[in-house]
N, C-alpha and C positions, 0 to 999 in steps of 0.2 A: 207628188203629194205624199206626205208622211202618214203612216198608220196611226201613230200616236199624236194626238193633238197637243201642241204646246199650251201651257197654262195661260199664257197671255193672248193666245189666239181667240178672237171673238166667237169662234164656233164652240169653244169649250163650254161656257155657260153664260147666260145673260146676267145672272146674279153675281158672278165673279167680277164683273166690271167695277162695282162699288168697292169691293175688297182691294182690288188692284189700285184703284184711285187712292184709297186710304193709305196704301203702302207707297205712295208717291210715284206711281206709274202713270204715264200718259197713254195716248192712243198707240196701239200696236201697229207700227209702220215699217214692216220689213222691206229691205231694199234688194238684197241679194237673194231673190226668190225667182223661181220660174213662174212667170205670169202666163197662164194658159190662155190661148186665143179662143174667143167665142165669136163666131161669125166673122172671122178675120180681124177682130179687135181684141185688145187686152187692157188690163188696168195699167195706168201710167203713174209712175212715181212722182211726176211733177205735181200731181193733184195733192200730194201731202203738203206742199208749201202753199198752194192755192186755197186749200180747205184743211186747215190744221186739225180739225176734229175727226177727219177720216181715219179709219183703221181698216186694215186688210186682213182677211182670213186666208191663210195659205191652204188650209184644209178644204174650205168651201169655195175658194177662188172667188170671193165676194167682198164687197166693201160694206162697212158699217159706220154708224155715227157713235163715236165714243161718248159724247155728252149725253145723248139720248139713252145710251145703255147704262150709264152711271146713274142718272136721275131721270128715269122714264116718266113721261106724263101720261094722262089717260088717253090723249089723242095721238100718241106717238105712232109714227109710221112703222109698221111691222117690218117693212123692207129694210129699214136702217137699224132696227133693234134686234130682230130675231132671225129673219130669213136671209138677209144679205142682198145687196144690189149687184147685178151682173150685166145690165144693159149698157155696155161700154160706149156704144154709139151715141147714147144720150147722156153720157156721164156728166159733163159740165152743166148741161141744162138741168138735170135732175138734182145734182148737188147744190146748185144755186137755188133752185126751187125749195129744196129741203131746208137750206140755211135760212130762208126767209119765212118759213112756216112757224106758227105760234108754238107748236110743241117743241121745236128745236130751240127757239128763243127762250122758252120757259126752262128747259133743261140747262141751257148755257147760263142763264141767270142763277139758277140754283147752284150750279157748279162753282161759279165765281163767288157767290155769296158764301158758300161753304168754305172755300179756300181763304177768303178774306177773314171770316170769323175764326178760322183755325189759326191764322197768322196773328191777328190783332185782338182776339177775344170776342166774346159775344157782345151784343148791344147792351145788355144789362151791365156787364163789366165796364164797358166804356162809360155808361151813365154814372156808375159808381165812382169811377176815376174822376170824372168832371165834378161830381158832387164833393168828393174829398178835397179837390183843389180849391173849390169855392169856399168850403168851410175853413180851410187853412188860411186863405187870403182874408176872410172875414175876421178870424181870430187875431191875425196880425194887425189888422186895422183897429180892432177894439183895444189891443195891447198898447198901441201908439196913443190912442185917445186917453186911456187910463193913465199912462205915464205923464201926459200933458196936464191932466186934471190934478194929479198928485203933486206935480211940480208947482202948479199954480197955487194949490192949497198951502203947501209948505212956505211959499214966499209971501202968502197973504195977498195975492193979487187975483183979480177976476180972471177966470179962464177966457181964452180967446174965443171969438165967435167962430163957430164951425159951420161952414156952408155945406149942407148935404144935398 
């Protein structure tokens, strides 16, 4: 274990997770690390692919939930946000259980919504874009109608019946 805690390590600060997320960092998932055994068991790197939200603290030798640290909810499990999970014997069981809990689902939803709005703009900007397109199409339709009426008037003929 290092004396200096890396900035990306979940043990550094819970509040740093959002800042790292804004800077386009994902979960801290070190691979070339000495995973210390606790009761004959240790953290397994295969869990990174099975649970992509897991991050590992080299300093605390514990697992955390990246999503819950970035957007913590009121009911967030302290084990996965502040303390760290170390009971490797029940790792898969507890990770699966955490993944299904409402606090984790809420954090994951907030994270994906934030990412979507950052990439595509807010809902308001989307509505404005749709409105602008609608106004533009309506103006083009009116322009065609006016051209038709003007042509009919110049020729002295009755305008065509328009079915709306």
